[in-house]
N, C-alpha and C positions, 0 to 999 in steps of 0.2 A: 259824937256823930256815929252810927254802924255804918260799914262798908259792905254789909250784905244787902242782896235786891230781895225783895218782898217777893214772896211766892207768887202772888198774884202778877204782880210786873213780869217775872221771869216766865210764867206759861204764856205771856200774852206775845213775849218777844220772842219766844221759841214756834208759836203758834205762825207769827209773823214770816222767820225766818223758813219756816217748812213750805208756807204759801208761796214765797220768793223761788225757793227752787222749784217747785212744782210748777211756777210760769215760766222758769228757765227750760226746763223738760221740753214744755210744749213748744215755746218756740224754736226750740233747736229740731225738733222733731216735725215743725212746719217748714221751716227752711229745706231741712233734709226734703223734704216731699217736693218742695217747687224744684229743686234742682233736679230732682229725677225726673218729675214731668218734664221739665226742660229738654234733658237729655233726651227722653223718648219724641218727643216731638222733633228733635233734629235729627234722630234716625228715622222716622216715620217720613218727613221730608226728604231726606237723603233716599229713601226707598222708593218715592215717587218720583223724583227727579230721575232716578234711575232706569225707571220702567219706562219712563217719556224717552228717554235716551235710546231704551232699548228698542222702542216701538219706531221712533224715529230711524235708527238704524235699519229696520226691517223693511221700513216703506222708501229707502232713500231711492230705489229705482236701480241701484247700482248692478253691475254684471254678474255680482256672485250668483244673483238667484235667476237672472234672466239669460245667462251666458255671454258668449263675446259678442261686442256691438258691431254688426255687420253692417256695412257701410254701402248703401243703393251704387250701381253702376255709375260711373261718371262724374262721383260726387268728388269734389277738390278739396283742397284747402287745407288749413292747420287740422288735424285728427280727422279728415275728410267729411267735415261736417258741413260744406256747403254744396249746393244745388244751382248750378251757375245757368243764367241763360242768355243768348247774345255772344257777339265775337268777344272771344278771350283778349284780343290786343284793342278793346275800346279806349280811349284815353281816359274816361270816368268810369268808376264804379258806383254802383247803387246799391247798397247793404239792406235788406229789408228782411227782419224778424218777425215772426208771423205765430198765431195760434186758429186753425181750421174754426175753432167756436168762439172767437173772440169777436163779436159784431161791431167794433168798429177797424176790426181789420177788413171786414167784408165791407163797411161803408168805404175806407180807403181803396180797396180792389176795384171797386165799382166806379168810383169816381176819376180813380186813377188809369185804371187797365189799359185805356188806349194810348194814353201819352206814352207810358213806360214800354209798352210796345212800340209804340213809333219810333223812339229814341234808341232801345235794343237793333230794330231791324236797319237804323241808317247808321249803326256803328257808333253810336255817341257815347253809349255807356252798355256794360256788362252788371248784367243783375245778380246779386248773389243771395239765394234765398237762404234763411234758416229758419227751423220750428220749434217752436216752444209747445208745452202741455199746461199753461196756468191756469186757463178755465177749468179743467180738471183738477185741480189743487182747490181750485175756489168754491167751485160749485158741486164738486163730488160727479162720480163717472169716468167715464172712460175714452168719449169722443175726440178728444183733443189728439189723445195717444192713438185711436185705431185711425182716424182720420191723416194724422202723419204718416203711420206706417203706411198707409195704401196710398200715398202721395210719393214714397219713398218706393214702392212697389211701381208706381207708374213709371218712376224714372229709371228703373232697370229696363222699361222698355222704351225710352227715349221721349215720353209723352208725360212728362210731369207737368209742364207750362199749360196745356189746353185742360188737365185733369182738376192741377192747382187752381186753374179758374173755373171749372164747374163745381167744385167743391163749396168755393166763397159764393158763386151764382145760384147754390140751393141751400146754404147753410140755415140750419132750423135756429128757430130762436133761442137766445143763450140758456136758459133753464131746460131745453127740452135735448136732451144725450141722443137724438137719432142717430150721431154719427158713432156712437157707441157700440150701433149693430155692423156687423161686417156685409150684410146682405143688401143692408143701404148704399154702403159703399159700392158695392159692386154693381149695384142697380144702377147707380150714377156714373161708372165706368162707361154703360152703353152710350151714354152721350160723347164718347171719345171713340172717334174711328180708330179701329183694330187694336184697342187695348182691353176690351172684357176676353179675357184670354186663359184657357185653363192654368197656366203658369201664373197670371195675374191674380188669379181667384185664390189658389194654393199660397202665393205669399199673404196676401190680406189673411187669409184665416189661420194661417200659420202663424201669423207676427212676426215674420222673419226679420222685421227691421225695428223692433219694440226697442231692444238696448240701444240701436243708435239714436231712435228717436230720445230715449232718455238720457241721453248721454249729451245731446242738442240742447235739451231743456236745461240741463245742468251747466252747460255752458252760457247760456242765457243767464239764468240766475248770478253767475258768478262774473259777468260781465259788467255788474253795477247798472243794467238797463232798468228802466222805470216803468215799462210796461211793452203790451204790444198793441200796434205797430209799432216799433222802432224802425226808422227810416233814416240812414246817411248815406250822403253824398260826399264819396271820396274821406270816408271818416268824421264829418260833421252834420250832425244832426239835422234835418230839414223837417220833421214833422213833432209837431206842426205847423212850427214856424222855422225860419232861420234870419237870426237877427232881429229885426223889428216886421219882417214882412212875413205875411202867413202864405202858407203853402196852398199853391192852386195850379193846374195843368199848366198855366199860361208861365208863373212865377219858377215852377222846375225846367221847363225849357231853359227860361234865361237863365238861371243858376247854370244847368250845364253847358249852356253855349259860353258863359263866362269861364267856366271851369276849364273848357275845350279850346279855350281861343288859340289860336297858332297850332293847333294840334291835330294831325289826320283823323278820320274817322276810322274805327277798327274795318278790316276786311276778311279776316280769318274765319272760319266757319266755326259754328260751333263744334265742338268735339260730341262725336257718338259716344255713348253709353260705354262702350267695349274701348274707345281710344283714352277717353277720361278716366278708365279702370286701368289702364297700362301705363299710363302718365303719371297717376296715383302712385301707381307702386312704386317708381324710382323715389319718392319722397318718404321718410322714414315717417315724416308726421302724418301723410295721408294715405295709408295703406287700402289697397282696393276692397278688400273682405273683411278684416279684423281692425276697426279703427281702434281699439282697446280692448283690454281684458282685465 
């Protein structure tokens, strides 16, 4: 038997081998293309993430772009972010976080305003107001920020509480950014005796406390709160309920009475803006003018 491969069979085998080599080449090029595409995709994603991060940094409301956070006169507490109402030596503290565009905040204020004022006037609680701007972030606009700045300007004149009440009593519908207009905020100041002054107008129009408001909003977001209003009685949440009991004017009075049992009501007069500023200056965490930079 001959060991030679017939010429016809040799040609067929060579063609088959060549075809296999060509297929291997095509498969190699296909894999190379897939890997290259994946790398491009990763780089593109990284670029998008970087752009998002960069934009977030630009919009973070930090002091770099807006200057130092100037706290309103009489602001107290950590970083001077508290606007106090009532006797400083009251046995209980009612802490309230609010957004002037927040409709639920307005509902809370309109339902509990008289009760809270009564408890504060009797020296049962000191009220510590904090301001947030979450509606601006959710719906757009600047009404939360502008109104909070105007309220801080009213605090400079010792008229935060009545102006705070006027803002919530005249709150526009949530999608309406009417508070984004300084002219509207100045117009409402006319409802508070003695507030509509050149100094107040200048403070509002210049956004004097904008960075302070942004600092307060950052504290709210970092505080782990669920939304506005956030209402705490001696650090315990009481809105919309405390334990199994829903909040109501009667229950709020009952809870305060239980917390104050055996304690004397506060008798100290609330500090004037100037006194609060001088007291705050002795606390490194609560400077009177630059709450942080």
